[in-house]
C-alpha positions as CSV (number, residue, x, y, z in Angstrom):
1,M,90.8,-30.3,68.9
2,S,92.3,-33.3,70.5
3,T,95.6,-33.2,72.5
4,S,97.4,-35.3,69.9
5,N,96.3,-33.2,66.9
6,R,97.2,-30.0,68.8
7,W,100.8,-31.1,69.5
8,Q,101.2,-32.6,66.0
9,E,100.4,-29.3,64.4
10,I,103.2,-27.6,66.4
11,D,106.0,-30.1,65.7
12,H,106.7,-33.7,64.5
13,C,109.2,-35.6,66.6
14,C,109.0,-38.7,64.5
15,V,107.2,-40.2,61.5
16,N,104.4,-41.9,63.5
17,S,104.2,-39.4,66.4
18,R,101.4,-40.1,68.9
19,I,101.1,-37.6,71.8
20,I,99.6,-39.0,75.1
21,L,99.5,-37.7,78.7
22,N,101.5,-40.1,81.0
23,N,101.2,-40.8,84.7
24,E,103.7,-38.0,85.5
25,S,101.3,-35.4,83.9
26,E,103.5,-34.8,80.9
27,Y,102.7,-34.7,77.2
28,V,105.0,-37.4,75.6
29,C,105.3,-39.2,72.3
30,A,104.3,-42.8,72.8
31,N,106.4,-43.8,69.7
32,C,109.8,-42.2,70.5
33,G,109.4,-41.0,74.0
34,M,110.0,-37.2,73.4
35,V,108.6,-35.0,76.2
36,Y,106.8,-32.0,74.8
37,A,105.5,-30.1,78.0
38,P,104.1,-30.7,81.5
39,H,100.4,-30.7,82.1
40,L,99.7,-27.8,84.5
41,I,96.6,-28.8,86.3
42,N,96.4,-25.8,88.7
43,S,97.2,-23.2,86.1
44,E,94.8,-20.3,85.9
45,R,93.1,-19.7,82.6
46,R,92.6,-16.1,81.6
47,A,89.5,-14.8,79.9
48,Y,89.4,-11.8,77.6
49,N,85.8,-11.7,76.3
50,I,82.2,-12.7,77.3
51,S,82.3,-16.1,75.7
52,E,85.6,-17.0,77.4
53,I,84.3,-15.7,80.8
54,N,81.1,-17.8,80.5
55,S,83.0,-21.0,79.4
56,R,85.7,-20.7,82.0
57,R,83.6,-19.6,84.9
58,R,84.0,-21.9,88.0
59,T,80.7,-23.3,89.4
60,E,82.1,-25.5,92.2
61,P,81.1,-24.5,95.7
62,L,83.8,-23.0,97.9
63,W,83.5,-25.0,101.2
64,R,84.9,-23.8,104.5
65,S,86.6,-26.2,106.9
66,F,84.6,-24.6,109.8
67,G,81.5,-22.6,110.3
68,N,78.4,-22.4,108.1
69,R,78.6,-23.8,104.6
70,T,76.4,-21.0,103.1
71,I,76.1,-17.3,103.7
72,I,72.9,-15.4,103.2
73,G,73.9,-12.1,101.6
74,Q,72.1,-8.9,101.1
75,F,71.8,-8.3,97.4
76,P,69.3,-6.0,95.5
77,S,68.7,-8.6,92.8
78,D,68.2,-12.3,92.4
79,A,70.4,-14.9,90.4
80,S,68.8,-13.8,87.1
81,G,69.4,-10.1,87.7
82,R,65.8,-9.2,88.4
83,S,65.3,-6.7,91.2
84,L,63.9,-8.1,94.4
85,H,60.7,-6.9,95.9
86,P,61.2,-4.7,99.0
87,H,59.4,-7.4,101.1
88,K,61.8,-10.0,99.8
89,R,64.8,-7.8,100.5
90,A,63.6,-7.2,104.1
91,L,63.1,-11.0,104.5
92,F,66.6,-11.9,103.4
93,A,68.1,-9.1,105.5
94,R,66.4,-10.5,108.5
95,L,67.5,-14.1,107.7
96,S,71.1,-12.8,107.2
97,K,70.9,-11.1,110.6
98,I,69.5,-14.3,112.2
99,Q,72.3,-16.4,110.6
100,G,74.9,-14.0,111.9
101,S,73.6,-14.3,115.4
102,L,73.9,-18.1,115.2
103,I,77.7,-17.9,114.5
104,N,79.7,-17.9,117.6
105,S,82.7,-15.7,118.3
106,L,85.2,-18.5,117.9
107,E,84.1,-19.1,114.2
108,R,84.2,-15.4,113.4
109,N,87.8,-15.4,114.9
110,Y,88.8,-18.3,112.6
111,W,87.3,-16.5,109.6
112,E,89.5,-13.5,110.2
113,A,92.6,-15.2,111.3
114,K,92.9,-18.1,108.7
115,P,93.4,-15.8,105.6
116,K,95.8,-13.6,107.5
117,L,97.9,-16.6,108.7
118,A,98.0,-18.1,105.2
119,T,99.1,-14.7,103.8
120,L,102.0,-14.3,106.3
121,C,103.2,-17.9,105.6
122,N,103.1,-17.2,101.9
123,R,105.2,-14.0,102.4
124,L,107.7,-15.9,104.4
125,G,107.8,-18.8,102.0
126,T,107.3,-21.4,104.7
127,P,106.3,-25.0,103.7
128,D,102.9,-26.5,104.3
129,F,103.8,-28.4,107.5
130,V,104.9,-25.2,109.2
131,Q,101.6,-23.4,108.3
132,E,99.6,-26.4,109.6
133,T,101.5,-26.4,112.9
134,A,101.0,-22.6,113.1
135,W,97.2,-23.0,112.6
136,K,97.1,-25.8,115.2
137,I,98.8,-23.5,117.7
138,Y,96.5,-20.5,116.9
139,R,93.3,-22.6,117.2
140,L,94.2,-23.6,120.7
141,C,95.0,-20.0,121.5
142,A,91.6,-19.0,120.4
143,R,89.9,-21.8,122.2
144,L,91.7,-20.8,125.5
145,K,90.5,-17.3,124.9
146,L,94.0,-15.8,124.9
147,T,93.0,-13.6,122.0
148,M,90.2,-11.8,123.9
149,G,91.2,-8.2,124.4
150,R,94.4,-8.7,122.6
151,S,95.7,-8.4,119.0
152,I,94.7,-11.3,116.6
153,E,97.6,-10.3,114.3
154,G,100.0,-10.5,117.1
155,F,99.0,-14.1,118.0
156,I,99.1,-15.1,114.3
157,A,102.7,-13.8,114.0
158,A,103.5,-15.5,117.3
159,S,102.0,-18.8,116.2
160,V,103.9,-18.8,112.9
161,Y,107.2,-18.1,114.7
162,A,106.5,-20.8,117.3
163,A,105.9,-23.3,114.5
164,I,109.1,-22.2,112.8
165,R,111.0,-22.9,116.1
166,V,109.2,-26.2,116.5
167,H,110.4,-27.4,113.0
168,E,113.7,-25.6,113.3
169,Y,113.0,-23.8,110.0
170,P,115.6,-21.1,109.2
171,R,113.5,-18.0,109.6
172,L,114.3,-15.1,111.9
173,L,112.0,-13.1,114.2
174,E,113.0,-9.9,112.5
175,E,111.5,-11.3,109.3
176,I,108.2,-12.0,111.1
177,V,108.2,-8.4,112.3
178,E,108.9,-7.1,108.8
179,Y,106.3,-9.1,107.0
180,S,103.5,-8.9,109.6
181,M,104.2,-5.1,110.0
182,L,103.8,-5.3,113.8
183,P,105.9,-4.0,116.5
184,M,108.3,-6.4,118.1
185,R,106.9,-5.7,121.6
186,S,103.5,-6.9,120.5
187,I,104.8,-10.2,119.0
188,H,107.0,-10.8,122.1
189,K,103.9,-10.5,124.4
190,S,101.9,-12.9,122.4
191,L,104.8,-15.3,121.9
192,A,105.3,-15.4,125.7
193,L,101.7,-16.5,126.2
194,V,101.9,-19.1,123.4
195,V,105.1,-20.7,124.9
196,R,103.7,-20.7,128.4
197,E,100.1,-21.7,127.8
198,V,99.9,-23.6,124.5
199,M,103.1,-25.4,123.6
200,S,102.9,-27.8,126.5
201,K,99.3,-28.7,125.9
202,L,100.0,-29.6,122.3
203,G,103.1,-31.5,123.2
204,L,105.4,-29.4,121.1
205,K,108.9,-28.4,121.9
206,Y,110.1,-24.8,121.4
207,R,113.6,-25.4,120.1
208,P,116.4,-22.8,120.0
209,I,117.8,-21.6,116.7
210,R,120.9,-23.4,115.6
211,S,123.7,-21.6,113.8
212,E,124.4,-24.6,111.6
213,R,121.0,-24.1,109.7
214,L,121.5,-20.4,109.3
215,I,125.0,-21.0,107.8
216,Y,123.5,-22.6,104.8
217,R,120.7,-20.2,104.4
218,F,122.9,-17.1,104.6
219,G,125.4,-18.8,102.4
220,N,122.9,-19.4,99.6
221,E,121.7,-15.8,99.9
222,L,125.3,-14.6,99.6
223,E,125.7,-16.9,96.6
224,L,128.6,-18.7,98.2
225,S,129.7,-22.1,97.0
226,M,129.0,-25.3,99.1
227,E,132.7,-25.6,99.7
228,V,132.9,-22.3,101.5
229,Q,129.7,-23.1,103.5
230,Q,131.1,-26.5,104.6
231,K,134.3,-24.7,105.5
232,A,132.3,-22.2,107.7
233,R,130.6,-25.1,109.4
234,K,134.0,-26.7,110.2
235,I,135.2,-23.4,111.6
236,L,132.2,-23.4,114.0
237,F,132.7,-27.0,114.9
238,N,136.4,-26.4,115.8
239,A,135.4,-23.3,117.9
240,K,132.9,-25.4,119.8
241,R,135.5,-28.1,120.5
242,C,137.8,-25.5,121.9
243,G,135.2,-24.4,124.5
244,M,133.4,-21.4,122.7
245,E,130.3,-20.7,124.8
246,R,127.2,-19.9,122.7
247,T,124.9,-19.1,125.6
248,G,123.6,-15.6,125.4
249,K,125.0,-15.0,121.8
250,D,122.7,-14.5,118.9
251,P,123.0,-17.6,116.5
252,K,122.6,-15.5,113.4
253,G,125.7,-13.4,114.5
254,I,127.7,-16.6,114.9
255,A,126.6,-17.9,111.6
256,A,127.4,-14.7,109.8
257,A,130.8,-14.5,111.4
258,V,131.9,-18.0,110.4
259,L,130.7,-17.3,106.9
260,Y,132.8,-14.2,106.8
261,L,135.9,-16.0,108.0
262,A,135.4,-18.8,105.5
263,A,134.9,-16.4,102.6
264,K,137.7,-14.2,103.6
265,N,140.2,-17.0,103.2
266,S,138.9,-18.0,99.7
267,D,138.4,-16.3,96.3
268,Q,134.7,-15.6,97.1
269,R,135.1,-12.7,99.5
270,R,132.1,-10.7,100.7
271,T,132.0,-7.4,102.4
272,Q,131.1,-7.0,106.0
273,A,128.2,-4.7,105.1
274,S,126.6,-7.3,102.8
275,I,126.9,-10.2,105.2
276,A,125.5,-8.0,108.1
277,Q,122.6,-6.9,106.0
278,I,121.5,-10.5,105.1
279,A,122.0,-11.7,108.7
280,R,120.2,-8.6,110.0
281,I,122.9,-7.7,112.5
282,T,125.3,-4.7,112.8
283,E,128.8,-4.7,111.4
284,V,130.2,-4.2,114.9
285,T,128.5,-7.5,116.0
286,L,129.9,-9.2,113.0
287,R,133.5,-8.1,113.8
288,T,133.2,-9.0,117.5
289,R,132.0,-12.5,116.8
290,A,134.6,-13.0,114.1
291,K,137.4,-12.1,116.5
292,Q,136.0,-14.4,119.2
293,I,135.7,-17.4,116.7
294,N,139.1,-16.6,115.2
295,A,140.7,-16.7,118.6
296,Y,139.2,-20.2,119.3
297,S,140.2,-21.4,115.8
298,N,143.8,-20.3,116.4
299,Q,143.8,-22.3,119.6
300,I,143.0,-25.6,117.8
301,K,145.8,-24.8,115.2
302,H,148.2,-24.3,118.1
303,I,147.1,-27.6,119.5
304,Q,147.6,-29.5,116.2
305,L,151.1,-28.0,115.8
306,H,152.2,-29.3,119.2
């Protein structure tokens, strides 16, 4: 059944409806311009019986970006399902062993690390450019043999966090620890080696986390309006003008404190517990930073009055 007939059976948008697929991958009527549905190219097709499985089976080869393009497996039968002769099975087992010996340790490291890095980035919801930078950092770590005798998972987490700091993406180290399920100490050790040995060779700059970016992220998670978020950023700007020192203070605590002060003076109040939970800080830290920022904000009000 053609695409046009399939949509015409569902609904008629006009008298002479003609459904086509436009350049934006949408099914539209060429006569009146009505958009029916998007054309999902990457959508998976489910199979429920043998005929659907055979008709929807994918036959394209899955290429790797590194290493051998083919793998000799050890299977008891051939492609037609017939059992292999013991001599043939022994031959393929020997060929598989020889092929494994031809693969160097770096390629085996990549095979293990690449899926784990992609899984961690998917859990964090990072964009593709952060994942590409993280993979570039990890590859250099492996080439410099920094992973020898150390945890591969630790260097994967450290590479992802280093890429996040390079692009100033609003993600926290505590989230890396949570999603990678590794101890903080292991990631800290790997991150120290990455910053000291790798970042300068790649020409990347390990930037500090800015509270301004965390304000918008925490504000969206708290479902605060953009007006409250802008007000929080203005409070932080005024506190910086009055000489508030941010050195040695956790930026996520500062961002949470200004959001708390901005929401407190509006009709969108949030509890200290909810803000502290999202910012991954304690309520004591939140109150301490709020008192400090409030003191600087009162200074600028006093200056404006005089």
